[in-house]
Every structure is written in structure tokens, then in C-alpha cells.
VEXTORBA-246911 format. One record per residue: y, x, z of N, C-alpha, C in turn; residue in one letter. Coordinates in steps of 0.001 Angstrom, whole numbers, padded with zeros to 6 digits, always signed. Last residue first. Example, Ala and Ser with C-alpha at 12.3 -4.5 7.8 and 13.67 -1.06 7.14 Angstrom:
// residues 2
-002250+012850+007080-001060+013670+007140+000030+012900+007870s;-005690+013190+007800-004500+012300+007800-003300+013200+007800a;
END
This chain:
// residues 384
+028422-002330-005498+028653-003300-005119+029346-004854-005234l;+025904-000493-007948+027373-001075-006914+027314-002475-006569t;+024042+001261-008983+023603+000826-007970+025368+000417-007843i;+022244+002184-012006+023534+002870-011107+022971+001165-009924k;+018633+003916-011446+019780+002970-011992+021093+002477-011604q;+016830+006153-012584+018350+005561-011857+018909+004987-012426f;+013544+006113-013676+015002+006420-014049+015711+005593-012607q;+010959+005744-013330+011984+006961-012760+012958+006865-013145n;+010412+003168-015045+010801+003199-013673+011378+004170-012956a;+009644+004050-017386+011326+003430-017225+010907+003291-015699t;+007125+004891-016845+007977+005969-016796+009477+005409-016682t;+004264+003539-014889+005486+003187-016203+006552+004346-015848d;+001209+005155-015171+002493+005263-014573+004054+004761-015916h;+000200+006354-017965-000244+005642-016901+000608+005129-015782i;+001776+006074-020500+001596+006595-019825+001121+006059-018838p;+000278+004003-023912+000855+005170-022767+000813+005227-021589e;-002623+003505-024348-001680+004172-025244-000640+004727-024994t;-005832+003615-022701-004163+003078-022819-003768+004474-023482k;-008073+003653-023098-007292+002865-023693-006004+002549-023452q;-008332+005063-020651-008669+006092-021613-008248+004714-022934k;-008685+003498-018145-007728+004236-019196-007504+004450-019837l;-010581+000282-018951-011088+001439-018620-009208+002674-019201p;-008990-002618-017441-009232-002191-018585-009625-000261-018244r;-007549-004536-015758-009099-003295-015297-009351-002891-016519a;-005356-005524-015786-006618-006074-016694-007740-005235-016507n;-003156-006436-013053-003521-005689-014102-005147-006001-014732k;-002049-007515-011127-001769-008037-012296-001992-007300-013431n;-002337-006479-008413-001762-005880-009308-001049-006043-010515k;-004465-008149-007996-003045-008148-006816-001759-007406-007264l;-006307-008213-009672-005972-009650-009481-004098-009006-008554v;-007490-005382-008947-006578-005650-010077-005668-006782-009902s;-008038-005626-006392-007514-004662-006854-006334-004830-007913q;-010514-007686-006548-009439-007971-006285-008543-007096-006240i;-012420-005702-007930-011361-006789-009274-010060-007491-008021e;-012481-003846-006031-011964-003284-007621-010935-004478-008950a;-013791-005197-005057-012105-004448-004382-012003-004269-005818l;-016360-005927-006682-015330-007004-005598-014222-005646-005752i;-017331-003496-006916-016944-004124-008264-015935-004985-007548s;-017865-002091-004695-017174-001333-005173-016801-002695-006366l;-019845-004319-003650-018193-004490-003394-017887-003389-003862g;-021960-003454-005634-021158-004910-005739-020119-004907-004786i;-022272-000884-004632-022092-000898-005995-021571-002624-006331e;-023437-001501-002246-022602-000273-002290-021873-001069-003700a;-025790-003339-002583-024939-004071-001746-023457-002850-002293p;-026193-002616-005850-026879-002418-004599-025633-002906-004304t;-025745-003135-009081-027068-003626-008297-026834-003548-006603e;-023156-003017-011281-023760-003102-009631-024933-003916-009939a;-022146-003679-013925-023716-002565-014046-023769-002611-012269g;-019885-003400-013769-019438-002389-014232-021567-001616-013975i;-017538-006357-014392-018987-005839-014720-018846-004479-014820e;-016437-007592-010909-015822-006729-012296-017608-006295-012751l;-016639-010238-009134-016571-008443-009468-016045-008061-011010g;-018440-013226-008521-017354-012293-008033-017679-010910-008723v;-018934-015694-011648-019495-014596-010142-018208-013598-010103p;-015825-016412-010462-017032-016518-010247-017879-016653-011559a;-012922-016348-008672-013979-015723-009874-015101-015849-009446h;-010004-018438-008757-011224-018302-008556-012163-017623-009632i;-007100-018695-010227-008349-017616-008880-009160-017768-008158k;-008088-020286-012557-007660-019748-012658-007632-018397-011839n;-008582-022536-010877-009344-022318-011642-009279-021117-012289l;-006004-023615-009281-006892-022997-008627-008200-022323-009631d;-004842-024133-011656-004039-022686-011169-005087-022117-009939e;-005877-025973-012910-006023-024897-013532-005588-023579-012588k;-007346-027482-009902-006486-027522-010378-006495-026668-011325s;-009922-029385-009371-009879-028530-009552-008574-027909-010240v;-010433-032900-007413-010320-032377-008658-009061-030387-008579e;-012879-034869-006512-011621-033330-006423-011579-032531-007112i;-015070-036389-006897-013861-036710-007190-012510-036182-006598s;-017402-036018-006309-016920-036428-005167-015322-036772-005626e;-018010-035148-008849-018575-035737-008336-018206-036838-006955d;-016441-032636-008470-015928-033565-009890-016502-035055-009594a;-018219-031221-006674-016245-031509-006247-016267-032770-007611l;-020175-031083-008563-020361-031463-007099-018884-032330-006618e;-019378-029340-010357-020399-031038-010969-019918-031569-009966n;-018667-027264-008760-017137-027681-010202-018137-028863-010435l;-021448-026278-008077-019796-026439-007290-019073-027186-008139m;-022542-025448-010883-022885-026958-009767-022244-027349-009075r;-020475-023384-011274-020874-024470-012289-022101-026267-011636e;-021607-021582-009274-020540-022378-009294-020294-023312-010609y;-024595-021178-009804-024082-021681-008158-022761-022652-009024k;-024226-020675-012470-025047-021573-012447-024723-022072-011070k;-023405-017635-012551-022405-018568-013180-023250-020090-012653l;-024271-016416-009287-024427-016469-010481-023814-018183-010926p;-022536-014789-006564-024000-015998-006311-023341-016146-008755g;-019971-015195-005023-020629-014643-004720-022304-015400-006000l;-016288-015799-005236-017566-016565-004730-019192-015595-005805i;-013296-015246-004721-014347-014703-005079-015584-015606-004457g;-009679-016215-004574-011379-016216-004374-012540-016102-005327i;-006364-015004-004268-008025-014298-005098-009021-015348-004243y;-004160-016198-003361-004501-015094-005137-005534-015516-005719p;-002808-018538-001796-003856-017359-001543-003812-017154-003108i;-000766-020212-001839-000422-018836-001182-001761-018113-001392e;-001733-023175-002139-001561-021838-003447-000385-020468-003637t;-004492-024230-001712-003979-023357-000662-002872-022813-001945k;-005983-026141-003296-004643-026008-003170-003763-025367-002941g;-008816-025099-002074-008473-025371-003336-006652-025759-002967l;-010312-023843+000582-009652-023083-000249-008457-023938-001153l;-012421-026400+001300-010620-025763+001944-009383-025331+001355l;-014100-025863-000457-012753-027609-000526-011510-026987+000198k;-015107-023463+000347-013895-023386-001148-013129-024749-001113l;-016396-024148+002069-015068-024190+002447-014431-023801+001456v;-017962-025973+001370-018059-026842+002645-015996-025364+002088a;-019420-024084-000382-018656-024527-001234-017894-025680-000170l;-020795-022400+001474-019359-022053+000215-018962-022795+000103d;-022306-024416+003157-021763-023892+003740-020289-023298+002503y;-024382-025105+000489-023168-026060+001931-021998-025433+001800n;-025664-022253+000110-024563-022801-001262-023353-023731-000260y;-025639-019028+001600-025958-020606+001945-024627-021467+001031n;-024333-017265+001282-025819-017201+000727-026377-018310+001301h;-021846-016371+001866-023128-016242+003080-023927-016937+002168s;-019492-015232+000459-020956-014920+000253-021648-015027+001511m;-016270-015422-001241-017452-016718-000048-019097-016034-000508l;-013566-014069+000056-014783-013985-001261-015956-014544-000289v;-010242-014525-000332-011382-014992+000287-012029-014419-000706f;-007492-012866+000787-007933-013132-000406-009214-013307+000097c;-003924-012758+001133-004731-013213+001515-006221-013632+000566t;-000778-012400+000301-001847-011534+000108-003480-011336+000975r;+000268-014598+000931+000030-014356-000507-000363-012736-000538n;-001774-015732+003706-000578-015752+003308-000441-015307+001403d;-002715-016889+006410-002741-017484+005024-001449-016673+004831i;-004456-017103+009568-003064-016906+008569-003234-016366+007297k;-007369-018104+010743-006514-017842+009524-005395-017642+009350i;-008409-020213+012670-007904-018547+013062-007582-017895+012143n;-009196-022724+010819-008393-022647+012157-007792-020984+012363e;-011064-022039+008318-009457-021735+008516-008503-021488+010025l;-013428-022748+009603-012936-021411+008950-011310-021055+009207t;-013861-025367+010529-013256-024780+010998-012762-023285+010896e;-015990-026112+008638-014789-026973+008241-013813-026637+009178e;-018139-024253+009030-017505-024087+007878-015930-025255+007847p;-018293-022995+012408-018401-023481+011357-018037-024252+009784k;-017405-019609+013724-017230-020637+012810-018204-021130+011995a;-017195-016882+014450-017886-017059+014533-017407-019288+014387v;-015074-013706+013833-015228-015681+014154-015944-016024+013725i;-013741-010676+013825-015238-011510+014092-014643-012545+014401v;-011928-007967+012290-011984-009576+013587-013485-010546+012486q;-012564-004883+012428-012650-005680+011643-012545-007208+012560c;-011707-002368+012570-010869-003231+013248-011041-004488+012854s;-015219-000890+013767-013531-001178+013595-012914-001844+014081g;-017961-003307+012538-017330-002355+013903-015676-002040+013294v;-020244-005797+012771-018852-005264+012053-018767-004894+013029f;-022065-005477+014672-022970-005534+013453-021582-005132+012370r;-021284-006373+017225-022056-005131+017122-022464-004440+015384e;-019700-008424+016931-018462-007169+016669-019575-005804+016553k;-020722-010309+014471-020728-010076+016089-019887-009083+015615n;-022400-012856+013370-021096-012922+012878-021186-012021+014176a;-025208-012773+013805-025260-012104+012039-023391-012384+012236h;-025602-014595+015420-026181-013961+015645-026506-012816+014171t;-023828-016994+015303-023732-015457+015610-024541-014973+016179p;-023193-018337+011923-024025-017330+012909-023687-016203+014001r;-020867-019224+010255-021538-019967+011495-022898-019433+012707g;-018095-016295+009818-019717-017047+009523-020090-017930+010983d;-015941-014354+008536-016266-015161+009570-017511-016221+008889t;-014270-011613+008785-015454-012243+008610-015792-013364+009494v;-011501-009562+008099-012169-010879+008885-013112-011536+008593t;-009305-006782+007314-010935-007571+007247-011063-008419+008585v;-006906-005149+006143-007031-006090+007235-008863-007099+006951n;-007411-002423+003834-006888-003374+003888-007507-004507+005957w;-007454+000618+004115-006550-000158+004959-006669-001770+005095g;-009801+001266+002870-008586+001298+001969-007447+001135+002880l;-011717+001025+004184-011877+002666+004168-010485+002486+003025l;-012326-001583+004914-011568-000638+006049-011188+000994+005736d;-013889-002105+002153-012249-002111+002508-011381-001523+003473a;-016172-000461+003197-015140-000641+002108-013623-000681+002280q;-016966-002357+005229-016740-000796+005762-015892-000552+004835q;-017533-004987+004047-015817-004767+005046-015592-003460+005662a;-019128-004185+002475-018291-004860+001977-016619-004675+003039l;-021445-004052+004709-020925-003031+003685-019475-003303+002635i;-021961-006608+005607-021369-005515+006361-020826-004551+005847q;-022134-008182+003552-020894-008158+003711-020703-007118+004463a;-024617-007438+003112-024001-007042+001935-022455-007442+002864d;-025614-008777+005378-025862-007453+005335-024814-007093+003756n;-023838-011179+006493-024579-010476+005519-024751-009172+005766g;-021712-013223+007049-021954-012165+007779-023022-011537+007535a;-019008-015514+005967-020681-015064+005308-020701-013257+006123g;-016198-014593+003846-017191-015791+004712-018222-015821+004047v;-014142-012069+004500-014910-012631+004368-016120-013705+004856l;-010627-011891+003593-011810-012943+004549-013093-012924+004240v;-008427-009343+004136-009536-009786+003007-010327-010553+004160l;-005260-008995+002900-005972-009285+004177-007141-010362+003188n;-003369-005914+002583-003700-006737+002076-005777-007002+003262v;-001114-004524+004161-002301-004858+003836-002518-006395+003038p;+002798-004713+003500+001562-005443+004339+000346-005213+003474p;+004157-002774+000999+003525-003956+001226+002632-004510+002676q;+007798-001429+000281+006157-001129+001338+006057-002597+001281h;+009181+000382-002228+008724-001420-001197+007561-001367-000820k;+011810+002309-001455+009927+002340-001959+009928+000567-001225q;+014137+003992-003387+013721+002475-001622+012319+002474-002715i;+016011+006686-003182+014687+005786-003242+014177+005176-002913f;+018962+007615-004508+018276+006550-003654+016920+006603-004291v;+022012+010274-004560+020373+009295-005577+020065+008499-004023y;+025570+009378-004773+024050+009457-003812+023220+009469-004341h;+028436+011278-005402+027242+010981-005919+026156+011013-004270k;+031483+010344-003899+030683+011290-004036+029561+010572-004176e;+034564+008718-004203+034153+009586-004715+033081+010777-004701g;+033238+006698-001980+033751+007655-002091+034091+008570-002624d;+030302+007224-003467+030653+006663-002288+031798+007050-002037i;+027953+005797-006077+028790+006934-006013+029783+005639-004444e;+024516+006234-007427+025556+005215-007009+026741+006421-006166l;+021553+005208-008441+022518+006303-008238+023874+005328-007628e;+017909+005048-007348+019074+004355-007669+020504+005441-007688g;+014282+003515-008212+015327+004742-008360+016792+004440-008358f;+012296+001391-005968+013032+001712-007649+014268+002981-007099c;+009196-000673-006049+010253+000326-005663+010964+000938-007273s;+009746-003665-007791+009341-002941-007091+009671-001748-006769d;+011107-007163-007667+010629-006276-008269+009951-005094-007636g;+011975-009468-005770+012433-009284-007408+011437-008106-007956e;+012448-008709-003314+012354-010283-003958+011780-010302-005587n;+013015-005993-002976+011444-006923-002107+011635-008290-002689i;+015030-005641-004763+013450-004544-004608+012098-005746-004268v;+016784-007084-003385+015887-006955-004501+015116-006526-004916e;+017052-006213-001142+016684-007457-000594+016250-007724-002080k;+017879-003280-001737+016771-003494-001327+016091-004915-000818s;+020699-003432-001934+019278-002892-003704+018131-003452-002858k;+021848-004418-000136+021678-005130-001629+020698-005044-001832f;+021588-002168+001416+020649-003401+001494+020858-004328+000642l;+022564-000112-000139+021270+000181+000133+020988-001568+000863l;+025431-001261-000004+024477-000979-001283+023531-000476-001326a;+025974-001098+002667+025822-002096+001958+025262-002409+000903k;+025752+001632+003609+024818+001249+004488+024564-000609+003080n;+027731+002865+001860+026868+003099+001730+024820+002214+002116l;+029365+001661+002913+030077+001199+002037+028135+001350+001610n;+029691+002548+005989+029434+001582+005374+029310+000917+004350d;+027749+006183+006124+029360+005017+005515+029059+003912+005367p;+024634+005989+008510+026256+006283+007376+026898+005357+006811i;+023131+006139+011623+024590+006165+011247+024822+007146+009437p;+019651+004341+010108+021252+005535+010957+022268+005134+010450k;+018410+001538+010948+019404+002082+010508+019758+003419+011010s;+016468-001224+011121+016920-000082+012003+017367+000488+010441a;+016562-004083+009436+015545-004020+010763+016408-002440+011656v;+019384-006010+008210+018389-004584+007659+017820-004567+009192a;+017657-008874+006481+018402-007546+006994+018116-006805+007535h;+015763-010428+004752+016952-011132+005310+017741-009895+005462n;+013350-009437+003534+013794-009949+003084+015257-010185+003384e;+014082-006293+005433+012884-006926+005129+014176-007808+004107d;+014342-002506+005525+014563-003339+005534+014184-004538+005286a;+015481+000598+007067+014499-000130+006271+015411-001569+006610i;+017431+003649+006443+017559+002477+006247+016357+002059+005713l;+016876+006991+005832+018346+005898+006829+017804+004397+007065v;+015679+009814+005195+015222+008154+005725+016112+007510+006479t;+018551+011277+003779+017114+011183+004528+016389+009669+004749g;+020691+012740+003165+020880+012132+004556+018996+011954+004684h;+021899+016377+002805+020678+015411+002203+020779+013952+003401q;+025107+017455+001486+023925+016938+002685+022930+015536+002090k;+024587+019723-001150+025613+018958-000292+024383+018357+000465r;+023604+021978-002328+024531+022302-001472+025258+020975-000437s;+021676+020321-004058+021076+020956-002787+022543+021626-002072k;+022543+018076-005713+023492+018959-005309+022826+019241-003963d;+020758+015776-005871+020610+017025-006122+021317+017998-006134l;+020232+013992-002696+021234+015011-003447+020788+015811-004229n;+019456+010998-001228+019035+012360-001007+020375+012666-002284f;+017982+008727+000784+019116+008913-000009+018912+010827+000476v;+015596+005720+001069+015748+007505+001435+017198+008040+000586i;+014654+002971+002817+015011+003605+001974+015771+005379+002237s;+012377+000113+002688+012462+002412+002962+013115+002352+002030i;+011039-002821+002655+011875-001374+001538+012461-000791+002369a;+008709-004495+002795+009762-003869+003809+009983-003360+002455m;+007100-008113+003417+007148-006539+002413+008546-005950+002581p;+005527-008434+006705+006085-009013+005278+006618-008083+004245v;+004667-007533+009002+003547-007788+008018+004462-008505+007102e;+005271-004385+010600+006274-006209+009943+004728-006607+009352q;+004580-001703+011407+004050-003229+012641+004669-004322+011911e;+005475-000367+009599+004289-000653+009165+003518-001902+010607a;+008357-000107+010017+007899-000917+008823+006531-001137+008537v;+008248+001104+011923+008776-000172+012735+008414-000928+011516r;+007037+003528+011670+006150+002768+012551+006567+001535+012509r;+009053+004428+009619+007689+003833+009777+006893+003374+010174l;+010571+005089+011870+011602+003521+011234+010497+003326+010416l;+009882+007166+013261+009665+006284+013619+010212+004826+012822e;+009799+009272+011534+008661+008902+011070+008650+007134+012139c;+012805+009290+011176+011848+008866+009802+010801+008677+009880s;+014689+008481+014346+014221+009339+012849+012988+008881+012020n;+015815+006295+015682+015866+006156+014448+014889+007153+013452n;+015776+007805+017957+014523+006325+018165+014549+006178+016924a;+015619+011125+019112+016445+009933+017664+015507+008890+017526d;+014447+012845+019781+015109+012043+020679+015904+011159+020216t;+012351+014103+018069+011814+012645+019210+012460+012317+020113y;+013716+014087+014863+013644+014625+016086+013347+013509+017129d;+011782+016224+012270+011639+015025+013378+012019+015228+014191v;+013259+017088+009189+012628+017773+010835+012826+016733+011308p;+012177+016191+006594+012946+015894+007310+012048+016093+008465e;+012363+017218+002380+011517+017833+003979+012795+017101+005209f;+011601+015459-000424+012413+016097+000786+011788+016363+002374l;+010898+016805-003718+010204+016892-002271+011155+016549-001141v;+011090+015858-006863+011659+015940-006285+011183+016094-004360q;+009325+017255-010125+008710+016323-008696+010312+017144-007452i;+008666+017017-013067+009853+017738-011671+009375+016434-010656i;+005384+017428-014823+006216+016852-013931+006984+017736-013700g;+002132+018023-016332+003572+017992-016536+005236+016968-016189n;-000023+018583-014925+000457+017119-014641+001808+016940-015800c;-001726+020868-015123-001803+019924-015728-000545+018642-016053g;-002737+021957-012624-003436+020429-012913-002607+019763-014651l;-003085+024621-011424-002788+024220-012703-002983+022895-013028q;-003466+026295-008421-004197+025269-009252-003452+024419-010197a;-000127+027092-008142-001694+027265-007781-002704+026857-008446g;+002282+027598-008335+002372+026114-007499+000220+026650-007493l;+002678+030226-009723+003367+030241-009068+002639+029018-007391a;+002184+030140-012149+001014+030041-011960+001623+029746-010632a;+003575+028987-015307+003816+029728-014577+002487+029194-013114d;+002602+027787-017846+002388+029280-017581+002390+029745-016052d;+003460+025416-017753+001725+025874-017420+001552+027125-017409e;+005464+023881-016689+005712+025345-017129+004146+025673-016984d;+005818+021536-015358+005838+021216-017069+005368+023033-017354s;+006338+021608-012738+004559+021131-012933+004616+021259-014435t;+008064+021931-010789+008575+021921-011846+007270+022101-012345d;+010237+020971-007912+009014+021363-008501+008876+021082-010005y;+012333+021604-004920+012584+020411-006787+011006+021554-007312t;+013336+019903-002211+013344+021043-002820+012209+020407-004638v;+015973+019062+000260+015561+018906-000633+014777+020135-001823l;+016224+019565+003928+016224+020252+002715+015539+019115+001386k;+017483+018992+006546+016959+018327+006044+016743+019311+004269n;+017148+021528+009948+018271+020713+008226+017130+020239+007631e;+015870+023540+011127+016220+022038+012090+017401+021065+010733q;+015389+025802+009912+016769+025405+010134+016656+024302+010688r;+012189+025410+011080+013042+026236+012030+014283+026003+011612d;+011723+023372+008849+011212+022775+010426+012509+023849+011467l;+012460+024511+006670+013252+023622+006967+013366+023134+008494a;+010260+026600+006641+011564+026737+006633+012197+026004+007446f;+008298+025006+007189+008672+025539+007929+009613+026453+008304l;+008439+023554+003863+008554+022844+005637+008891+024178+006778a;+007794+026088+002480+009533+025278+002329+009468+024750+003600k;+005064+026335+003506+006083+026883+003623+007552+026733+003726r;+004133+023778+002268+003955+023857+003747+004961+024830+004313l;+004662+023901-000635+005170+022931+000565+005554+023139+002137a;+002622+025901-001410+004131+026114-000864+004614+025025-000221d;+000010+023873-000875+000798+025270-000270+002075+026072-000060g;+000925+021459-002409+000771+021555-000563+001232+022665+000248e;+000404+021369-004914+002103+021833-004007+001856+022290-002591l;-001922+021392-005197-001578+022160-005924-000014+022822-005390c;-003522+019084-004862-003888+019854-004026-002567+021622-004229g;-002172+016602-005512-003592+016766-005572-004025+018034-004806g;+000604+015901-003244-000337+015964-004492-002050+016181-004474s;+001091+015329-001021+002204+015021-001481+001602+015761-002977i;-000709+013478+002371-000583+014858+000736+000598+014516+000153a;-001831+014105+005435-001108+013405+004175-001064+014633+003007g;-000725+016533+007843-001841+015058+007592-001214+014640+006198t;-001496+020162+008642-000931+019048+007380-001768+017618+007926i;-000258+022891+010350-001146+021552+010107-000611+020726+009671n;+001467+024219+011445+001409+024516+009916-000194+023694+009561g;+002546+024378+014132+001533+025481+013597+001095+025283+012409y;+004434+022294+013390+005005+024009+014060+003754+024764+013554e;+003140+020358+011177+003440+020173+012095+003802+022396+012518d;+004282+018086+009040+004149+018900+009033+003803+019597+009780v;+002689+015441+006631+003443+015416+008147+003211+016666+008393l;+003788+013838+003855+002869+014583+004325+003530+015174+005298m;+003754+010832+001345+003908+011622+002581+003185+013153+002683r;+004829+009451-001600+003590+010017-001344+004431+011203-000216a;+006925+008073-002765+006500+007282-001431+005405+008230-001382g;+006633+009072-006390+006876+008371-005059+006855+007965-004585a;+002856+009789-006791+003916+009203-006815+004515+009496-005673r;+000377+012459-007349+000738+011853-006662+002205+011049-006960r;+000638+014055-009939-001030+013338-009514-000480+011955-007960y;+002430+013358-012404+002419+013732-011130+001193+012913-010896s;+004763+013237-016067+003324+012949-014476+003228+013531-013476s;+008676+012492-015618+007346+013322-015645+006157+012548-014741g;+009803+012946-012255+010286+012683-013823+009038+013649-014468d;+009947+011766-009794+009191+012600-009660+009839+012280-011869v;+011064+011514-005979+011732+011462-007346+010933+012116-008191h;+010214+011911-003370+011714+010858-003786+011503+010863-004707v;+007779+013076-001385+008543+012961-002655+008719+011945-003362v;+008849+014133+001826+008333+013286+001294+008634+013073-000209t;+007602+015880+005069+007728+015730+003724+007840+014582+002930a;+008319+015713+007802+008049+014589+007283+008381+015454+005839l;+007694+017877+011462+008395+017771+009876+008251+016709+008552i;+007293+018397+014411+006995+018400+013055+008158+018093+012391c;+006743+020512+017760+008122+019995+016635+006833+019749+015109r;+005062+019048+020532+004548+019637+019070+005852+019318+018172i;+004981+016635+022359+006042+017984+022236+005492+018699+020905n;+002504+015241+023099+002696+016940+023087+003851+017567+022707q;+004109+013328+022066+003332+013388+022904+003217+014413+023520a;+004867+013420+019421+005151+013807+020126+005250+013644+021193k;+001532+014385+017660+002698+015399+018316+003889+015250+018982l;+000985+011695+018251-000050+013008+019278+000772+013399+018951e;+002226+010187+016323+002602+010510+018116+001657+011016+019014s;+001524+011696+014255+003142+011567+014915+002769+011787+016255y;-000573+010966+014228-000696+012014+014220+000669+012357+014956r;-000105+008118+013215-000664+008158+014410-000393+009748+015101s;+001707+008482+010994+001887+007503+011996+001412+008148+013019i;-000298+008868+009627+001013+009720+009719+001258+009309+010900i;-001525+006813+008785-002614+007748+009622-001399+009028+010040v;-000586+004668+008344-001363+004703+009728-001471+006477+009856d;+000513+005449+005293+000874+006020+006611+000894+006346+007716m;-002744+005825+004423-001910+007170+004432-001152+007276+005105e;-004481+003492+006098-004004+003827+005454-003177+004866+004964r;-007793+004178+007014-006133+003979+007524-006047+003910+006014m;
END
């Protein structure tokens, strides 16, 4: 499960037991930090923590701050400065050298649009969403908190906020969804300055494994740990069944020409052809060609297998476009010396991640710039 799903699940348990809780969210990072803006943790009134806002150095103090805000029943912004390496107050010194803003929001179970309920609505969507969190660096001012969730067309749910603020957030939310990534904004409404973190939330990756062998079992388990939606399809009911593929994995028994009949394809749907049956993989590959929304097609096996496929497609006068050639990865995976099924699964998932994030999968030690884009941390002026 993804971290947000784990937090939502825990929230549901606490709500059913009427145990008070508070949501902590990293809303801005200036400099380096183990977790970026959007990291969350849920704290109940007994001090139990679900999720994380750092690598462990902030959680101890954040727990105390959370319980204080929970007792006061008011949103609270807390600043952590990890740039002072001589300050041991934060526990383990990770040398992150960053200033981290964390917003604490007590959860009101009677509010149908409390912060956790808004997160639940986001997680239920199958399209990109924007989550707007409004805070104020002047801690004496009101901290609005999580106030709006929106898709590319309209607001899905919101809390009562000034109309102009709502309009500005909705305008920027659409821009974030359609054109970019999460962003930070600064806007002035009726003479009052607000700071905003608008988080872009993508639905889970949909990974379709064509083939239900033992290696597909392991790859499905690994993808499930990442919170991806996994579908396994194979023509053999002895292999494609829920006894072999447990958890949330969807299992489909189908002939190769029927593979796509029960699979919804979008721009986060990736395929790995790994049936260990050449003709089966080739038949499915033919179905995938020309599907412009598919970002990734991996083919397990040696380069000679892929070259044979291309030759047979050419013999059948089936043209493989340049776009399709770019999205086909054969042999599948990154070169990491993988030998075992688990190692091969790791190389496949890492390659898919790099493709979806448009990264070149080089070692981080080769980067001369910061790991994360520091310009993305700057506040942008938002105007109506």
C-alpha cells in the first residue's frame, strides 16, 4: 500500500473507535530534507504514529507538537531547521541542511471535509488530482490547512474559504495537473498574504504482467509493495489463479488476442511481456502497437527474441512506429547484474519508474546538482 493509503486506513480505524488524531504534513522545504513536501504522518491521542515526515530525526519532537496541537484543537505550523549541525535537539543529525515547515491539523470526525476525508476522496480517484494546503509563515495568523481537492475540470471537495482564495487555488490546481508538478504559491487576498502548497497526486501505476510464471509472481509482489495496481493475464488457468497471486492483484485467464478486453489502458498503464511463450508474447505485442497512451512495453528475453519479433512483424507488413520503438524496452530492465527472479524484478521496476519520471537512471553520485529540483521550492506569485 502507498503511504497515503496506509494513513487513510489507519484514520478509518481511529474514527470507528472515536480515538482523536491529528494529521501532520510537510508543506515546504527550503534546502535538503529526507522527505519532501507532501510527506505525512497521522498521530493518535495515545502517541501512535502512522507514516513519516522525515527519516526519523523529526518524529520525536513532531509527536510532542502534534499532541499539543491536538489538545488545543487548532492547526499549528512548526518550523524545523536542520541546517544547524551543532543543534542536537532534533535527535539523529542527518546533515540534511534544510528548513522544513510542518503543518499539524487536528481531525474533526464530524467534518465531512476534514483533511483525512479529503485525502480519502483523492485516493479514490483514477485521475490526477491536486491537493491545496494553505498556511501562513506568520504563525500568529490562521492556518487554513487542507482546504481543496480538484481534478483538471473542477473542485471535487473544499472547505469554507474566501471566494477569491478558492478561485485562485482552483485556477492553479488545473495548471498543476495539466502542465507541471506540485508547486508552492504566494497570494494576497483582501490584503492578507497566504502561502500555498498544491500537491499533484497521481493515481497508482497500472502494471500488466503478460504471463503468470514464477518470476511474474515475484514481480507482482514487488510491484504491490510499491502500491502499484497489478494485473496478471495468462492463458493457463493452472498458472493464472488467485492461489498463486494473492493480495490485490487482478488475475485474468485469457487467450492472447483477448488480453486487452478486460484491461483499462491509460497513460500510467505499463506492460511487461513475460509469458515465456514466444508466440503468446508476439500476439500481445501486436495488440499494443499503436496504443499511444501506453508509456512502457517491456519484453523479457534476449535481444535475439526481440529482433525476431521485429522481423516477423515486418514480414506481415506491420509497421512499428518510431514512437512504439521508443517505448519498447527489450531486453527489459536496467543493467544491474540481475540474475535471480527477484533481482530481475528489481531491474524491471526501476526501469519503469525511470521511464514514468523521465529520468535517465544514472547513479546519483554522477549528479553535480542537488538530488531534487531546488527551484521547485520557490514560492510563485499566484494572481487571479
